[in-house]
C-alpha positions as MATLAB code, in Angstrom:
seq = 'MKKVLAFTAVSAAAVLAGDVASFEILGFSRDGSLMAWMEHGTQDGSGFDYCNAYVIETAHGSVLAEAEVVIDPYDTSESYAAFEPGTACRGQAVEEAMRMLSPVMTSLGIEDSTACVHAVSHPLTDLGVPWDRVVFDTVERADAISAPGGGILSLSTSEVRVDSIFQSWCFNPFLLRITLSDRPTGESRIIYSESALEPGREYRQGARIGDVYTLGDTLVVAVLDVVSLGFEGSDVRHMVVTGNMSFVGTGW';
ca = [
     105.917   85.527  120.764;
     109.083   87.574  120.672;
     108.742   91.314  120.911;
     111.591   93.716  120.565;
     110.689   97.289  121.282;
     112.451  100.434  120.397;
     109.308  101.216  118.649;
     110.164   98.148  116.629;
     108.381   94.955  117.491;
     108.726   91.553  115.964;
     106.191   88.893  116.861;
     107.926   85.703  115.755;
     109.056   84.960  112.639;
     103.266   82.833  104.200;
     103.207   80.684   99.650;
     103.647   81.675   96.448;
     106.855   82.136   94.523;
     107.384   85.785   95.179;
     105.702   88.077   97.675;
     103.759   91.215   96.773;
     102.901   93.381   99.779;
      99.679   95.386  100.012;
      99.982   99.085  100.856;
      97.822  101.309  103.040;
      98.031  104.885  104.289;
      96.925  105.070  107.925;
      96.751  108.827  108.353;
      98.420  112.215  108.671;
      98.895  114.793  111.374;
      96.753  117.895  110.930;
      99.649  119.966  109.582;
     100.905  117.185  107.308;
     104.282  116.967  109.044;
     103.701  113.339  110.110;
     102.340  110.344  108.251;
     101.620  106.702  109.085;
     101.489  103.839  106.608;
     101.698  100.075  106.510;
     102.314   97.151  104.197;
     101.251   93.564  104.748;
     101.419   90.241  102.977;
     102.632   86.670  103.077;
     106.338   85.920  103.164;
     107.947   84.287  100.172;
     109.244   80.886  101.214;
     108.044   80.558  104.802;
     104.395   81.327  104.134;
     104.239   83.440  107.314;
     101.925   86.459  107.308;
     103.432   89.823  108.208;
     102.653   93.495  108.681;
     105.079   96.412  108.811;
     103.687   99.750  110.008;
     105.541  103.052  110.225;
     105.225  106.629  111.421;
     107.440  109.007  109.451;
     108.050  112.725  109.398;
     107.331  114.055  105.932;
     110.024  116.729  105.698;
     112.897  114.244  105.455;
     111.248  110.816  105.562;
     112.763  109.841  108.914;
     111.079  106.914  110.681;
     109.834  107.943  114.129;
     108.159  104.663  115.104;
     107.612  101.259  113.584;
     105.922   97.962  114.341;
     107.091   94.898  112.445;
     105.058   91.750  113.017;
     105.537   88.272  111.538;
     103.297   85.419  112.674;
     104.212   81.744  112.579;
     100.869   79.888  112.775;
     102.628   76.571  113.374;
     104.302   77.707  116.582;
     102.798   75.673  119.421;
     104.124   77.863  122.216;
     101.772   79.591  124.630;
     102.286   82.903  122.846;
     100.531   81.499  119.786;
      97.678   79.766  121.587;
      95.138   82.105  119.981;
      96.119   81.107  116.428;
      94.855   77.981  114.721;
      97.832   76.093  113.228;
      98.098   76.385  109.456;
      95.532   79.157  109.029;
      96.041   82.522  107.361;
      96.982   85.112  109.955;
      97.371   88.320  107.966;
      94.463   89.916  109.809;
      96.066   89.094  113.147;
      99.409   90.466  111.952;
      97.736   93.740  110.981;
      95.841   93.898  114.280;
      99.006   93.313  116.302;
     100.949   95.961  114.390;
      98.132   98.464  114.847;
      97.821   97.619  118.533;
     101.460   98.556  118.941;
     101.496  101.648  116.734;
      98.062  103.166  117.474;
      99.079  104.727  120.826;
     101.985  106.446  119.089;
      99.728  107.699  116.305;
      97.218  109.029  118.824;
      99.871  110.805  120.873;
     101.231  112.471  117.719;
      97.811  113.546  116.468;
      97.814  111.317  113.387;
      94.256  110.922  112.142;
      92.329  109.232  109.336;
      93.791  109.351  105.832;
      90.586  110.550  104.129;
      91.941  114.084  103.852;
      94.433  113.037  101.168;
      93.731  112.710   97.447;
      94.694  109.452   95.734;
      96.057  111.203   92.660;
      97.651  108.243   90.836;
      97.015  104.503   91.077;
      98.965  102.028   88.948;
      98.706   98.471   90.304;
     101.303   95.959   89.167;
      98.757   94.588   86.702;
      98.743   97.912   84.825;
     101.351   97.305   82.135;
     100.411  100.260   79.934;
     102.023  103.064   81.923;
     105.640  104.223   82.165;
     107.420  102.881   85.234;
     109.376  106.079   85.724;
     106.997  109.004   85.120;
     103.523  110.090   86.229;
     101.574  113.301   85.642;
      99.031  114.315   88.278;
      96.909  117.169   89.566;
      96.815  118.303   93.164;
      93.017  118.280   93.464;
      90.092  116.294   92.074;
      88.034  118.248   89.532;
      85.995  117.721   86.380;
      88.355  119.576   84.019;
      91.510  117.825   85.192;
      92.390  116.514   81.714;
      92.443  119.946   80.090;
      93.643  121.922   83.121;
      97.163  123.371   82.810;
      98.191  122.802   86.426;
      99.573  119.838   88.294;
     102.906  118.151   88.719;
     105.159  115.533   87.180;
     107.049  112.918   89.192;
     110.056  111.314   87.526;
     112.022  108.324   88.819;
     115.554  107.615   87.648;
     117.981  104.855   88.582;
     121.744  104.485   88.391;
     123.516  101.153   88.758;
     126.057  100.558   91.489;
     128.915   98.196   90.757;
     129.387   95.943   93.762;
     130.364   92.352   94.490;
     130.555   90.153   91.399;
     127.981   87.771   92.888;
     125.260   90.156   91.746;
     126.536   90.086   88.182;
     126.314   86.284   88.237;
     122.642   86.751   89.105;
     122.321   89.018   86.052;
     121.619   92.297   87.819;
     123.373   95.133   89.586;
     121.898   97.079   92.525;
     120.959  100.680   91.844;
     120.423  104.052   93.462;
     117.148  105.972   93.204;
     116.379  109.600   92.488;
     112.942  111.226   92.320;
     112.309  114.610   90.753;
     109.140  116.688   91.122;
     108.357  119.201   88.375;
     105.769  121.935   88.048;
     103.778  121.159   84.917;
     103.071  124.781   83.833;
     106.556  126.232   84.370;
     108.846  123.218   84.146;
     110.549  124.117   87.434;
     112.018  120.959   88.965;
     113.257  119.904   92.376;
     114.861  116.676   93.518;
     112.777  115.404   96.426;
     114.728  112.191   97.016;
     118.212  111.075   96.034;
     120.428  108.203   97.181;
     124.176  108.703   97.199;
     125.159  105.314   98.608;
     123.684  101.834   98.748;
     122.279  101.248  102.221;
     122.369   97.780  103.817;
     119.370   95.707  102.792;
     118.948   97.459   99.444;
     121.661   95.583   97.571;
     119.161   93.004   96.288;
     116.919   95.490   94.481;
     116.125   94.491   90.912;
     113.709   97.214   89.868;
     111.392  100.012   90.965;
     108.335  101.818   89.636;
     106.001  104.612   90.702;
     102.862  102.802   91.826;
     100.749  105.400   93.622;
     100.772  109.123   94.303;
      98.842  110.898   97.062;
      98.535  114.613   97.740;
      97.613  116.353  100.972;
      96.375  119.871  100.391;
      98.573  121.819   97.998;
     101.877  121.315   99.798;
     102.578  117.596  100.358;
     103.078  114.882   97.755;
     103.526  111.220   98.683;
     105.045  108.888   96.097;
     104.700  105.161   96.744;
     107.306  103.095   94.939;
     106.926   99.407   94.179;
     110.425   98.050   94.772;
     111.274   94.618   93.363;
     113.975   92.644   95.165;
     115.471   89.187   94.937;
     113.413   86.876   97.143;
     113.600   83.310   98.362;
     111.475   81.679   95.643;
     111.070   84.585   93.256;
     111.008   88.361   93.155;
     109.428   90.168   96.104;
     107.657   93.530   95.985;
     107.822   95.865   98.961;
     106.918   99.524   99.200;
     108.979  102.631   99.688;
     107.409  105.981  100.585;
     108.941  109.240   99.387;
     107.461  112.564  100.490;
     108.095  116.027   99.138;
     106.992  119.640   99.364;
     105.013  120.636   96.283;
     104.121  124.198   97.247;
     105.773  125.368   94.018;
     103.476  123.184   91.885;
     100.600  125.198   90.406;
      96.991  124.053   90.297;
      96.172  125.896   87.083;
      93.224  127.665   88.641;
];
């Protein structure tokens, strides 16, 4: 089992055409300045189960620590002696990633995620919502529908013209921008904007706002479902964008 640490670990490198990762928030620091999250699934093509877990700082989204685990259940080396060949190993991938990241989370004071509000949830099966806009409140309450407060998250994309090979595949990569607006006043702020295409993002085919979480009345977490060209079909991975929403009113 290969492990490369720099707070990145890879345990050796699961299957349907296409790979849709599951998403989970692991917790926040008490002041909301740090957050941990993970995604896990089965790789398109290889059929190997994986888990990617991250600790980020919420002011700028910088990754402070990560654990990336991929398990090959057919590996007969001593490192894989605990795994039964050919069996699903997603649970083991998650356990290994958490084993590596938990000490970091503990040292940074990152605790359970129950303090956050799951303000918006649009699974990929929900085809009746806009991909680029969600309206949400910052707290859970009975009069949320008629309340004047809350925020609006808007996602916009702009194509980037690159190598002609992408055009032959009938798509062009794109840059992302996310804007947060105060529902009562209309005041808007850009909380995330890409100015250049980073390596590894040139195969993106689409993106949508899947989930939104809020922590208190200052932090918003937008979870994007990002669709990319995969081995046997399109793959869905997650991208986390955080922003300060102290200017967003609650309507109380």
